[in-house]
KEROGU-660631 format. One line per 8 residues: number of its first residue (from 1); their letters; for each residue x, y, z of C-alpha. Coordinates in pm, 1 decimal, m for minus. Example, Ala and Ser with C-alpha at 12.3 -4.5 7.8 and 13.67 -1.06 7.14 Angstrom:
1	as	1230.0:m450.0:780.0  1367.0:m106.0:714.0
END
This chain:
1	xxxxxxxx	20.1:4.7:m9.1  120.2:340.5:m75.9  149.4:608.9:226.0  m175.1:799.0:74.0  m374.8:472.8:76.9  m265.2:408.6:423.2  m315.5:737.0:560.2  m694.9:744.1:407.1
9	xxxxxxxx	m714.6:426.2:562.1  m626.4:602.3:963.5  m806.1:926.8:807.8  m1108.6:680.2:770.8  m1052.7:472.9:1125.4  m1039.7:748.8:1318.5  m1369.9:919.1:1197.4  m1568.0:592.4:1304.2
17	xxxxxxxx	m1424.4:550.2:1605.7  m1464.4:896.3:1729.4  m1821.8:900.8:1576.4  m1886.7:550.5:1762.5  m1712.9:720.8:2075.4  m1963.2:1010.5:2050.0  m2255.1:798.0:2053.5  m2172.6:573.8:2321.7
25	xxxxxxxx	m2082.3:881.4:2530.5  m2418.7:1025.7:2473.9  m2641.9:786.5:2458.3  m2551.5:780.1:2874.4  m2696.5:1062.0:2961.5  m3023.5:1003.0:2770.1  m3080.6:674.8:2976.7  m3058.5:795.2:3298.7
33	xxxxxxxx	m3395.8:781.7:3523.8  m3520.8:1080.3:3756.9  m3366.4:1038.9:4078.5  m3567.4:974.8:4416.3  m3674.5:1283.8:4547.8  m3530.8:1386.8:4851.0  m3682.2:1753.6:5025.9  m3530.5:2029.1:4848.6
41	xxxxxxxx	m3415.0:1835.3:4553.7  m3652.3:1671.3:4227.5  m4039.5:1720.0:4220.9  m4189.9:1410.3:4140.6  m4283.1:1350.3:3753.1  m4635.3:1475.5:3724.5  m4875.2:1234.0:3571.0  m5015.3:1358.2:3244.7
49	xxxxxxxx	m5343.6:1167.3:3115.4  m5413.4:995.5:2813.5  m5660.7:1332.7:2687.9  m5404.5:1593.4:2748.9  m5109.3:1384.8:2601.4  m5349.0:1433.6:2283.5  m5403.5:1803.3:2321.0  m4992.9:1873.4:2343.0
57	xxxxxxxx	m4898.4:1632.0:2104.3  m5233.0:1678.0:1819.8  m5423.2:1978.3:1929.8  m5141.1:2226.1:1919.0  m4998.5:2136.1:1577.6  m5353.7:2147.2:1431.5  m5379.8:2446.6:1582.9  m5075.9:2609.2:1496.0
65	xxxxxxxx	m5143.3:2483.9:1110.0  m5484.2:2624.3:1133.3  m5315.3:2963.8:1189.3  m5031.2:2981.1:930.8  m5320.6:2872.7:692.3  m5572.9:3150.3:770.8  m5252.6:3356.6:747.1  m5190.3:3258.4:418.0
73	xxxxxxxx	m5537.0:3238.8:277.7  m5694.0:3595.4:418.6  m5536.3:3844.4:265.3  m5682.7:3640.6:m35.6  m6021.0:3649.8:59.1  m5961.2:4024.2:172.5  m5875.8:4083.7:m230.5  m6216.0:3917.5:m331.2
81	xxxxxxxx	m5998.3:3651.8:m511.8  m6121.1:3333.4:m628.7  m6018.7:3060.3:m428.2  m6207.5:2781.0:m597.7  m6037.5:2493.0:m787.3  m6115.3:2581.7:m1089.1  m5959.0:2885.2:m1079.5  m5605.1:2762.0:m1050.8
89	xxxxxxxx	m5598.0:2626.4:m1379.9  m5309.1:2771.9:m1604.2  m5556.9:2931.6:m1899.2  m5733.4:3145.8:m1595.2  m5352.0:3281.2:m1481.1  m5193.6:3582.5:m1687.0  m4923.0:3660.1:m1471.0  m4833.1:4013.8:m1487.0
97	xxxxxxxx	m5091.7:4087.0:m1718.4  m5400.7:4320.9:m1694.8  m5686.3:4174.8:m1460.6  m5942.1:4169.1:m1697.5  m6038.8:3869.5:m1926.1  m5885.7:3789.1:m2239.5  m6204.9:3842.7:m2481.6  m6215.3:4257.7:m2279.0
105	xxxxxxxx	m5874.9:4311.8:m2470.7  m5851.2:4597.7:m2746.3  m5857.9:4481.2:m3128.2  m5623.1:4626.2:m3357.4  m5746.0:4911.2:m3530.1  m5533.5:4857.4:m3841.0  m5232.4:4622.4:m3982.8  m4958.8:4818.1:m3860.3
113	xxxxxxxx	m5168.6:4825.7:m3488.4  m4987.3:4652.3:m3180.8  m5328.5:4646.2:m2997.6  m5495.4:4302.9:m2942.4  m5205.7:4114.5:m2742.1  m4916.5:3886.0:m2855.8  m4904.7:3829.8:m3247.7  m4632.9:3725.8:m3532.0
121	xx	m4565.1:3704.2:m3879.0  m4339.6:3492.1:m4093.5
END
């Protein structure tokens, strides 16, 4: 083996070893139990019933979801925009154009007129 291959092997082994050591060292504190209560030290662990757990784990995220949705939808509703599924079709959107329907655009007056939307010639 060349010296660069040996150096790479040593670097990989040390990285794996340090990672394993950090995982093992970090797991020790996570598996600790609450110590026995002594006067003036730890308070006993509070009991949480199932309903309260569902409220914390399901109700609060649901409430945050509803608030964020309302903050997103409320300005569009205040402007009077159509939020139905039909309004999301690409042919109903003209980004940056006038807020008129395509039938309301002015027709060209003559051959040289630029009115009437897009046009092309060969």
